[in-house]
C-alpha positions in Angstrom: -30.1 33.3 -28.9 -30.9 30.1 -30.3 -28.2 27.5 -28.2 -26.4 26.9 -30.9 -25.2 30.2 -31.4 -24.7 30.1 -27.4 -22.7 26.8 -28.5 -20.4 28.1 -30.4 -19.5 31.5 -29.1 -18.9 29.7 -26.0 -16.3 27.1 -28.0 -13.4 30.1 -29.0 -13.4 31.3 -25.3 -12.9 27.8 -23.9 -10.3 27.3 -26.7 -8.6 31.3 -25.5 -8.2 29.4 -22.3 -6.8 26.5 -23.2 -4.1 28.5 -25.2 -3.6 30.8 -21.7 -3.0 27.8 -20.3 0.1 26.1 -22.4 1.7 29.7 -23.2 1.9 30.2 -19.1 2.7 26.4 -19.0 5.3 26.6 -21.4 6.6 30.5 -20.4 6.7 28.4 -16.6 9.2 25.7 -18.1 11.0 28.4 -20.4 11.9 29.9 -17.6 12.9 27.4 -15.6 14.8 25.8 -19.0 17.2 29.4 -19.0 17.5 30.2 -14.9 18.4 26.4 -13.8 15.7 26.4 -11.8 17.4 29.4 -9.9 15.8 32.1 -7.6 16.4 33.3 -4.1 12.9 32.0 -2.8 14.2 28.9 -3.0 16.9 29.2 -1.1 15.5 30.4 2.2 15.7 28.5 5.0 13.3 25.8 5.6 15.7 23.9 7.9 14.5 22.9 11.5 16.3 25.8 13.5 17.5 24.1 16.3 21.1 24.3 18.3 21.8 20.9 16.2 22.1 22.4 13.6 23.7 25.8 14.4 27.2 25.8 13.9 29.8 28.7 15.5 30.2 31.8 13.6 32.7 32.8 11.7 36.4 33.3 13.6 37.9 37.1 13.1 40.2 36.1 10.3 37.2 34.2 8.7 35.2 37.1 8.0 38.6 38.7 6.6 38.9 35.8 4.3 35.0 35.5 3.8 34.5 39.6 3.1 37.8 39.1 0.7 36.3 36.8 -1.2 33.0 38.3 -1.5 34.3 41.5 -2.3 33.1 41.1 -5.8 30.5 38.6 -7.6 29.6 35.3 -8.4 28.4 33.8 -11.6 26.1 31.1 -11.4 28.1 27.5 -12.7 25.7 24.8 -11.8 23.2 22.8 -9.4 23.3 19.6 -7.2 20.6 18.3 -5.6 21.4 19.7 -2.4 22.8 23.1 -3.6 23.2 25.8 -6.2 27.0 26.7 -7.0 28.0 29.6 -7.8 32.1 30.7 -9.0 34.0 33.5 -7.7 35.1 36.2 -10.2 38.7 34.6 -9.8 37.9 31.1 -9.9 39.4 30.3 -7.1 36.4 29.5 -5.1 32.9 28.4 -5.0 29.6 29.6 -3.1 26.9 26.6 -2.3 23.6 27.8 -1.2 21.6 25.3 -0.1 18.4 23.6 -2.1 15.9 24.3 0.9 12.6 24.4 -0.8 12.5 20.4 -1.8 13.5 19.4 2.1 10.9 22.2 3.8 8.1 20.5 6.3 5.2 19.5 5.4 3.5 19.4 8.5 -0.1 20.9 6.7 -0.3 17.7 5.1 -0.2 15.8 8.2 -3.3 17.1 10.3 -5.5 16.9 6.9 -8.1 13.4 7.5 -7.2 11.2 4.2 -8.3 7.6 4.0 -6.3 5.3 5.8 -4.0 3.5 3.5 -3.1 6.8 1.6 -2.5 8.2 5.1 0.0 5.2 5.8 1.9 5.7 2.6 2.0 9.4 2.9 3.5 8.8 7.0 6.0 6.8 5.2 7.3 9.1 2.1 7.4 12.2 4.9 9.9 9.8 7.4 12.0 9.2 4.6 12.3 13.0 4.2 12.4 13.9 7.0 15.2 11.2 7.8 16.9 12.5 4.4 16.7 15.8 5.5 18.0 15.0 9.1 20.8 13.0 7.1 22.0 15.4 4.7 22.7 18.0 7.8 24.2 15.7 9.7 26.8 15.1 7.2 27.6 19.0 6.6 28.0 19.0 10.4 30.2 16.3 10.1 32.0 18.2 7.3 32.8 21.3 9.7 33.7 19.6 12.4 35.9 17.2 11.5 36.8 17.1 7.6 37.5 21.3 7.3 40.6 21.1 5.5 40.1 17.7 3.3 36.8 19.6 2.1 38.9 22.6 1.3 36.3 25.3 3.5 36.4 28.3 4.0 33.5 28.9 5.5 30.0 26.9 6.5 26.3 27.9 8.3 23.6 25.4 8.1 21.2 27.5 9.6 20.7 31.7 8.8 23.5 33.3 11.5 22.4 36.7 13.0 25.1 37.7 14.2 26.7 37.7 11.1 26.2 39.7 7.6 28.2 40.1 4.5 26.5 41.0 1.1 27.3 39.3 -1.9 26.4 40.0 -4.9 25.0 36.4 -7.2 24.9 36.7 -10.9 22.3 33.7 -12.2 22.4 31.9 -15.6 20.5 34.4 -17.0 22.5 37.4 -15.9 20.6 38.6 -13.3 21.8 40.2 -10.4 21.1 39.1 -6.8 22.6 41.5 -3.8 22.3 38.8 -0.6 23.2 38.8 3.1 25.1 35.1 4.0 23.8 35.8 7.3 20.1 35.0 6.1 21.5 31.4 4.2 23.0 28.4 5.0 25.7 28.6 2.6 29.1 26.6 1.9 31.9 28.2 0.3 34.7 25.9 -0.3 38.5 26.4 -2.4 37.6 25.8 -6.3 39.2 22.0 -7.4 39.0 20.6 -10.5 37.5 17.5 -11.1 39.7 14.1 -10.7 38.9 12.7 -14.6 39.6 15.9 -16.6 42.7 16.8 -14.8 44.1 13.1 -15.1 43.2 13.4 -18.8 44.8 16.8 -18.6 48.7 16.0 -17.3 48.1 11.8 -19.3 48.2 14.0 -22.5 51.0 15.9 -21.7 52.8 13.5 -20.5 52.8 14.6 -17.0 52.3 11.2 -15.3 54.6 12.6 -12.1 51.4 14.9 -11.7 49.5 12.6 -12.1 51.1 10.2 -9.6 51.0 13.0 -7.1 47.5 13.4 -7.2 47.1 9.3 -7.1 48.7 9.0 -4.1 46.9 12.4 -2.8 43.4 10.5 -3.4 44.3 7.6 -1.7 45.6 9.6 0.9 42.6 11.3 1.3 40.1 8.5 1.6 42.4 6.9 4.1 42.3 10.7 6.1 38.5 10.3 6.0 38.2 7.0 7.8 40.9 7.5 10.2 38.4 10.1 11.3 35.5 7.1 11.9 33.8 8.4 8.9 32.3 7.1 5.4 30.8 8.3 2.5 27.3 6.6 0.9 28.3 8.6 -2.3 31.6 8.1 -2.9 31.6 8.4 -6.8 35.3 9.9 -7.8 34.2 11.8 -10.9 31.7 13.8 -9.2 32.6 14.1 -5.4 36.1 14.5 -5.2 38.4 17.1 -6.6 41.9 18.2 -7.4 43.9 21.6 -6.1 46.6 21.3 -7.7 47.6 17.6 -7.6 45.9 17.6 -3.6 42.3 15.9 -3.5 39.8 17.2 -2.1 35.9 16.4 -0.9 33.7 18.4 -3.0 30.2 16.7 -2.2 29.8 17.1 1.9 26.3 16.0 1.8 26.5 11.8 2.2 28.7 11.7 4.8 28.3 9.4 7.6 30.3 8.3 11.0 30.9 4.9 11.1 34.0 3.7 13.5 34.7 1.1 12.1 35.7 2.5 9.3 39.2 3.2 10.6 39.8 -0.2 10.5 42.7 -0.8 8.3 41.2 -4.2 6.4 37.9 -2.3 5.8 39.0 0.7 4.7 41.7 -1.0 2.1 38.4 -3.1 1.0 36.7 0.5 1.1 39.3 1.7 -1.0 39.2 -0.7 -4.0 35.4 -0.6 -4.0 36.0 3.5 -4.4 38.5 3.5 -7.0 37.9 0.7 -8.8 36.0 2.3 -11.8 39.3 5.2 -11.8 41.1 1.8 -12.2 39.5 0.8 -15.0 39.3 4.2 -17.1 43.3 4.3 -16.0 44.0 0.9 -17.7 43.0 1.9 -21.3 44.4 6.3 -20.7 47.5 5.2 -18.7 48.1 1.4 -17.6 51.0 2.5 -16.0 49.4 5.5 -13.8 46.9 2.4 -13.2 49.2 0.1 -11.5 50.7 2.8 -9.3 47.5 3.4 -8.0 47.0 -0.5 -7.0 50.7 0.4 -5.9 49.3 2.9 -3.5 46.2 1.0 -1.9 48.5 -2.0 -0.9 50.1 0.3 1.2 47.5 2.9 2.3 47.9 2.0 5.7 51.6 3.9 5.6 50.3 6.8 3.4 49.4 10.6 5.3 47.3 13.2 3.4 49.6 16.1 3.7 46.8 19.1 2.5 47.0 21.9 0.3 50.3 23.4 -0.2 51.2 26.7 -1.2 51.8 25.4 -4.6 48.9 23.8 -4.8 46.6 27.4 -4.5 
Protein backbone atom coordinates (compact mmCIF):
# COMPACT_ATOMS: atom_id res chain seq x y z
CA UNK A 1 0.00 0.00 0.00
CA UNK A 2 1.43 3.43 -0.95
CA UNK A 3 2.71 5.55 1.96
CA UNK A 4 0.46 8.45 0.92
CA UNK A 5 -2.63 6.29 1.44
CA UNK A 6 -1.36 5.13 4.82
CA UNK A 7 -0.84 8.74 5.90
CA UNK A 8 -4.29 9.76 4.74
CA UNK A 9 -5.78 6.92 6.77
CA UNK A 10 -3.80 7.83 9.88
CA UNK A 11 -4.97 11.44 9.97
CA UNK A 12 -8.64 10.66 10.74
CA UNK A 13 -7.51 8.43 13.60
CA UNK A 14 -5.47 11.25 15.13
CA UNK A 15 -8.38 13.60 14.57
CA UNK A 16 -10.75 11.20 16.30
CA UNK A 17 -8.35 10.89 19.23
CA UNK A 18 -8.16 14.67 19.53
CA UNK A 19 -11.94 15.01 19.60
CA UNK A 20 -12.30 12.21 22.15
CA UNK A 21 -9.81 13.94 24.45
CA UNK A 22 -11.49 17.33 23.86
CA UNK A 23 -14.94 15.92 24.67
CA UNK A 24 -13.56 14.28 27.81
CA UNK A 25 -12.06 17.59 28.98
CA UNK A 26 -15.29 19.48 28.22
CA UNK A 27 -17.32 16.84 30.08
CA UNK A 28 -15.02 17.12 33.10
CA UNK A 29 -15.26 20.91 33.13
CA UNK A 30 -19.05 20.81 32.78
CA UNK A 31 -19.34 18.26 35.58
CA UNK A 32 -17.13 20.40 37.81
CA UNK A 33 -19.24 23.49 37.15
CA UNK A 34 -22.51 21.63 37.70
CA UNK A 35 -21.32 19.96 40.92
CA UNK A 36 -19.20 22.92 42.13
CA UNK A 37 -16.39 20.41 42.44
CA UNK A 38 -17.99 18.46 45.29
CA UNK A 39 -17.57 14.72 45.62
CA UNK A 40 -17.42 12.46 48.67
CA UNK A 41 -13.86 11.49 47.76
CA UNK A 42 -12.75 15.10 48.29
CA UNK A 43 -13.90 15.15 51.92
CA UNK A 44 -12.13 11.93 52.92
CA UNK A 45 -9.59 12.64 55.62
CA UNK A 46 -5.99 13.34 54.60
CA UNK A 47 -5.05 15.32 57.72
CA UNK A 48 -2.35 13.87 60.01
CA UNK A 49 -4.05 11.46 62.42
CA UNK A 50 -2.40 12.55 65.66
CA UNK A 51 -3.58 13.24 69.20
CA UNK A 52 -2.95 16.95 68.58
CA UNK A 53 -5.93 17.21 66.22
CA UNK A 54 -8.23 14.71 67.95
CA UNK A 55 -11.02 16.64 69.68
CA UNK A 56 -13.19 15.11 72.42
CA UNK A 57 -16.08 13.01 71.13
CA UNK A 58 -19.52 14.69 71.35
CA UNK A 59 -21.21 14.58 74.75
CA UNK A 60 -24.54 12.82 75.31
CA UNK A 61 -26.47 16.10 75.02
CA UNK A 62 -24.54 17.01 71.87
CA UNK A 63 -25.24 13.59 70.38
CA UNK A 64 -28.95 14.06 70.94
CA UNK A 65 -28.90 17.51 69.32
CA UNK A 66 -26.79 16.28 66.38
CA UNK A 67 -29.16 13.36 65.85
CA UNK A 68 -32.16 15.69 65.69
CA UNK A 69 -30.40 18.11 63.34
CA UNK A 70 -29.25 15.31 61.02
CA UNK A 71 -32.65 13.62 60.87
CA UNK A 72 -33.43 15.58 57.68
CA UNK A 73 -31.24 16.11 54.60
CA UNK A 74 -28.69 18.87 54.14
CA UNK A 75 -28.68 20.62 50.76
CA UNK A 76 -25.60 22.04 49.06
CA UNK A 77 -25.10 25.71 49.88
CA UNK A 78 -21.65 26.84 48.77
CA UNK A 79 -17.95 26.12 49.00
CA UNK A 80 -15.17 28.08 50.62
CA UNK A 81 -11.42 27.75 50.55
CA UNK A 82 -11.50 25.13 53.32
CA UNK A 83 -14.88 23.40 53.27
CA UNK A 84 -18.07 22.52 51.41
CA UNK A 85 -21.16 23.89 53.15
CA UNK A 86 -24.64 22.31 53.28
CA UNK A 87 -27.75 23.86 54.81
CA UNK A 88 -30.32 21.99 56.88
CA UNK A 89 -33.85 21.41 55.69
CA UNK A 90 -35.21 23.97 58.18
CA UNK A 91 -32.50 26.53 57.23
CA UNK A 92 -31.34 26.76 60.86
CA UNK A 93 -28.00 24.95 60.63
CA UNK A 94 -24.98 24.68 58.34
CA UNK A 95 -22.89 21.53 58.00
CA UNK A 96 -19.33 22.07 56.79
CA UNK A 97 -17.21 19.20 55.48
CA UNK A 98 -13.50 19.85 55.12
CA UNK A 99 -11.93 19.99 51.65
CA UNK A 100 -9.15 17.58 52.56
CA UNK A 101 -7.94 16.81 49.03
CA UNK A 102 -6.03 20.05 48.48
CA UNK A 103 -4.27 19.73 51.84
CA UNK A 104 -3.30 16.07 51.44
CA UNK A 105 0.32 15.02 52.15
CA UNK A 106 2.73 14.88 49.21
CA UNK A 107 5.23 12.35 50.59
CA UNK A 108 5.67 10.73 47.18
CA UNK A 109 7.26 13.83 45.72
CA UNK A 110 9.80 14.00 48.55
CA UNK A 111 11.22 10.60 47.55
CA UNK A 112 11.83 11.56 43.91
CA UNK A 113 15.30 12.52 42.68
CA UNK A 114 15.16 15.95 41.10
CA UNK A 115 17.73 18.56 40.08
CA UNK A 116 18.81 20.54 43.19
CA UNK A 117 17.21 23.83 42.10
CA UNK A 118 13.85 22.14 41.42
CA UNK A 119 14.14 20.04 44.56
CA UNK A 120 14.67 23.21 46.61
CA UNK A 121 11.65 24.93 45.02
CA UNK A 122 9.46 21.91 45.72
CA UNK A 123 10.75 21.68 49.30
CA UNK A 124 9.75 25.31 49.91
CA UNK A 125 6.30 24.69 48.36
CA UNK A 126 5.78 21.57 50.50
CA UNK A 127 6.85 23.40 53.65
CA UNK A 128 4.39 26.18 52.85
CA UNK A 129 1.61 23.65 52.24
CA UNK A 130 2.31 21.81 55.50
CA UNK A 131 2.33 25.07 57.45
CA UNK A 132 -1.00 26.05 55.88
CA UNK A 133 -2.49 22.71 56.93
CA UNK A 134 -1.13 23.03 60.47
CA UNK A 135 -2.32 26.64 60.81
CA UNK A 136 -5.80 25.72 59.55
CA UNK A 137 -6.17 22.77 61.93
CA UNK A 138 -4.85 24.86 64.82
CA UNK A 139 -7.47 27.48 64.00
CA UNK A 140 -10.26 24.88 64.13
CA UNK A 141 -8.93 23.68 67.48
CA UNK A 142 -8.85 27.24 68.86
CA UNK A 143 -12.46 27.76 67.74
CA UNK A 144 -13.61 24.50 69.34
CA UNK A 145 -11.79 25.01 72.65
CA UNK A 146 -12.05 28.78 73.14
CA UNK A 147 -14.77 30.29 70.93
CA UNK A 148 -17.48 27.62 70.90
CA UNK A 149 -20.41 29.96 71.55
CA UNK A 150 -18.90 32.88 69.62
CA UNK A 151 -18.78 30.66 66.52
CA UNK A 152 -22.34 29.40 66.95
CA UNK A 153 -20.98 25.87 67.16
CA UNK A 154 -23.11 22.79 67.70
CA UNK A 155 -20.36 20.24 67.06
CA UNK A 156 -16.91 19.91 65.52
CA UNK A 157 -14.54 17.05 64.80
CA UNK A 158 -11.30 17.68 62.91
CA UNK A 159 -10.51 13.98 62.36
CA UNK A 160 -12.72 10.92 61.87
CA UNK A 161 -14.08 9.72 65.22
CA UNK A 162 -14.40 5.90 65.38
CA UNK A 163 -16.54 6.03 68.54
CA UNK A 164 -19.06 8.38 66.93
CA UNK A 165 -21.61 7.38 64.31
CA UNK A 166 -24.18 9.71 62.82
CA UNK A 167 -25.68 9.10 59.38
CA UNK A 168 -26.70 12.14 57.37
CA UNK A 169 -28.02 12.65 53.85
CA UNK A 170 -26.36 15.24 51.63
CA UNK A 171 -28.00 16.61 48.49
CA UNK A 172 -25.34 18.02 46.19
CA UNK A 173 -25.66 20.86 43.69
CA UNK A 174 -26.76 18.41 40.99
CA UNK A 175 -29.53 17.01 43.20
CA UNK A 176 -27.73 13.72 43.85
CA UNK A 177 -28.13 12.18 47.32
CA UNK A 178 -25.15 10.94 49.33
CA UNK A 179 -25.61 9.02 52.58
CA UNK A 180 -22.53 9.35 54.78
CA UNK A 181 -21.53 8.68 58.39
CA UNK A 182 -20.20 11.88 59.99
CA UNK A 183 -18.00 9.73 62.21
CA UNK A 184 -15.84 8.99 59.16
CA UNK A 185 -15.16 12.66 58.37
CA UNK A 186 -14.02 15.94 59.82
CA UNK A 187 -16.98 18.28 60.09
CA UNK A 188 -18.46 21.41 61.66
CA UNK A 189 -22.11 22.04 62.52
CA UNK A 190 -22.95 25.69 63.17
CA UNK A 191 -26.10 27.70 63.61
CA UNK A 192 -26.92 29.42 60.34
CA UNK A 193 -26.20 33.14 60.37
CA UNK A 194 -27.17 35.94 57.97
CA UNK A 195 -24.35 37.86 56.33
CA UNK A 196 -23.76 41.23 57.97
CA UNK A 197 -24.12 43.63 55.06
CA UNK A 198 -27.34 42.22 53.52
CA UNK A 199 -29.02 42.03 56.94
CA UNK A 200 -28.04 45.61 57.82
CA UNK A 201 -29.35 46.71 54.41
CA UNK A 202 -32.70 45.06 55.17
CA UNK A 203 -33.03 46.85 58.52
CA UNK A 204 -31.96 50.19 57.06
CA UNK A 205 -34.50 49.87 54.24
CA UNK A 206 -37.23 49.02 56.75
CA UNK A 207 -36.26 51.87 59.07
CA UNK A 208 -35.41 49.40 61.85
CA UNK A 209 -32.31 51.23 63.02
CA UNK A 210 -32.70 49.96 66.59
CA UNK A 211 -32.07 46.40 65.39
CA UNK A 212 -29.14 47.57 63.28
CA UNK A 213 -27.65 49.31 66.33
CA UNK A 214 -28.04 46.16 68.43
CA UNK A 215 -26.21 44.23 65.72
CA UNK A 216 -23.39 46.79 65.46
CA UNK A 217 -22.98 46.72 69.23
CA UNK A 218 -22.79 42.93 69.10
CA UNK A 219 -20.23 42.97 66.26
CA UNK A 220 -17.89 45.24 68.23
CA UNK A 221 -18.45 43.26 71.44
CA UNK A 222 -17.75 39.98 69.61
CA UNK A 223 -14.37 41.22 68.37
CA UNK A 224 -13.55 42.45 71.88
CA UNK A 225 -14.60 39.08 73.36
CA UNK A 226 -12.36 37.20 70.92
CA UNK A 227 -9.46 39.58 71.61
CA UNK A 228 -9.81 39.30 75.40
CA UNK A 229 -9.23 35.58 74.99
CA UNK A 230 -5.90 36.33 73.30
CA UNK A 231 -7.11 35.36 69.83
CA UNK A 232 -6.82 37.23 66.55
CA UNK A 233 -8.13 36.57 63.05
CA UNK A 234 -5.71 36.87 60.13
CA UNK A 235 -8.68 37.32 57.76
CA UNK A 236 -11.18 39.42 59.78
CA UNK A 237 -13.35 40.43 56.82
CA UNK A 238 -16.79 41.21 58.27
CA UNK A 239 -18.61 40.93 54.96
CA UNK A 240 -17.89 37.20 54.64
CA UNK A 241 -16.37 35.90 57.89
CA UNK A 242 -18.92 37.16 60.41
CA UNK A 243 -22.68 36.81 60.53
CA UNK A 244 -25.80 37.69 62.48
CA UNK A 245 -28.22 35.37 64.24
CA UNK A 246 -31.01 37.81 64.90
CA UNK A 247 -29.04 40.80 66.20
CA UNK A 248 -26.29 38.66 67.73
CA UNK A 249 -22.94 38.64 65.91
CA UNK A 250 -21.03 35.37 65.47
CA UNK A 251 -17.90 34.20 63.68
CA UNK A 252 -18.75 31.99 60.70
CA UNK A 253 -15.31 31.35 59.16
CA UNK A 254 -13.16 29.38 61.59
CA UNK A 255 -10.04 28.75 59.51
CA UNK A 256 -7.88 31.83 60.15
CA UNK A 257 -7.69 32.17 63.93
CA UNK A 258 -4.42 32.31 65.86
CA UNK A 259 -3.31 32.93 69.43
CA UNK A 260 -1.72 36.25 70.38
CA UNK A 261 -1.63 37.19 74.09
CA UNK A 262 -1.10 40.85 73.18
CA UNK A 263 -4.54 40.91 71.55
CA UNK A 264 -6.12 41.20 75.01
CA UNK A 265 -4.56 44.63 75.55
CA UNK A 266 -7.34 47.27 75.14
CA UNK A 267 -5.00 49.48 73.13
CA UNK A 268 -4.31 46.61 70.73
CA UNK A 269 -7.90 45.46 70.26
CA UNK A 270 -9.17 49.02 69.89
CA UNK A 271 -6.63 49.60 67.13
CA UNK A 272 -7.70 46.30 65.54
CA UNK A 273 -11.35 47.33 65.77
CA UNK A 274 -10.80 50.46 63.69
CA UNK A 275 -8.99 48.41 61.03
CA UNK A 276 -11.52 45.58 60.98
CA UNK A 277 -14.58 47.86 60.83
CA UNK A 278 -13.15 50.50 58.47
CA UNK A 279 -14.83 49.03 55.39
CA UNK A 280 -18.13 48.68 57.26
CA UNK A 281 -17.87 52.26 58.51
CA UNK A 282 -17.30 53.62 54.99
CA UNK A 283 -20.29 51.62 53.73
CA UNK A 284 -22.51 52.84 56.58
CA UNK A 285 -21.61 56.48 55.87
CA UNK A 286 -23.34 56.05 52.50
CA UNK A 287 -26.24 53.93 53.74
CA UNK A 288 -26.99 55.51 57.12
CA UNK A 289 -24.75 58.25 58.60
CA UNK A 290 -26.52 57.74 61.93
CA UNK A 291 -25.36 54.13 62.08
CA UNK A 292 -21.85 55.09 60.97
CA UNK A 293 -21.60 57.46 63.94
CA UNK A 294 -23.08 54.83 66.26
CA UNK A 295 -20.43 52.30 65.17
CA UNK A 296 -17.64 54.72 66.03
CA UNK A 297 -19.21 55.40 69.43
CA UNK A 298 -19.24 51.67 70.20
CA UNK A 299 -15.56 51.34 69.28
CA UNK A 300 -14.61 54.27 71.55
CA UNK A 301 -16.22 52.54 74.54
CA UNK A 302 -15.35 49.01 73.38
CA UNK A 303 -13.43 48.16 76.56
CA UNK A 304 -16.74 48.38 78.46
CA UNK A 305 -18.76 46.18 76.08
CA UNK A 306 -19.83 42.59 76.69
CA UNK A 307 -20.87 40.05 74.07
CA UNK A 308 -24.09 38.52 75.41
CA UNK A 309 -24.31 35.47 73.18
CA UNK A 310 -27.22 33.97 71.28
CA UNK A 311 -30.47 34.42 73.19
CA UNK A 312 -33.92 32.86 72.62
CA UNK A 313 -35.03 35.94 70.69
CA UNK A 314 -32.13 35.48 68.24
CA UNK A 315 -32.89 31.88 67.31
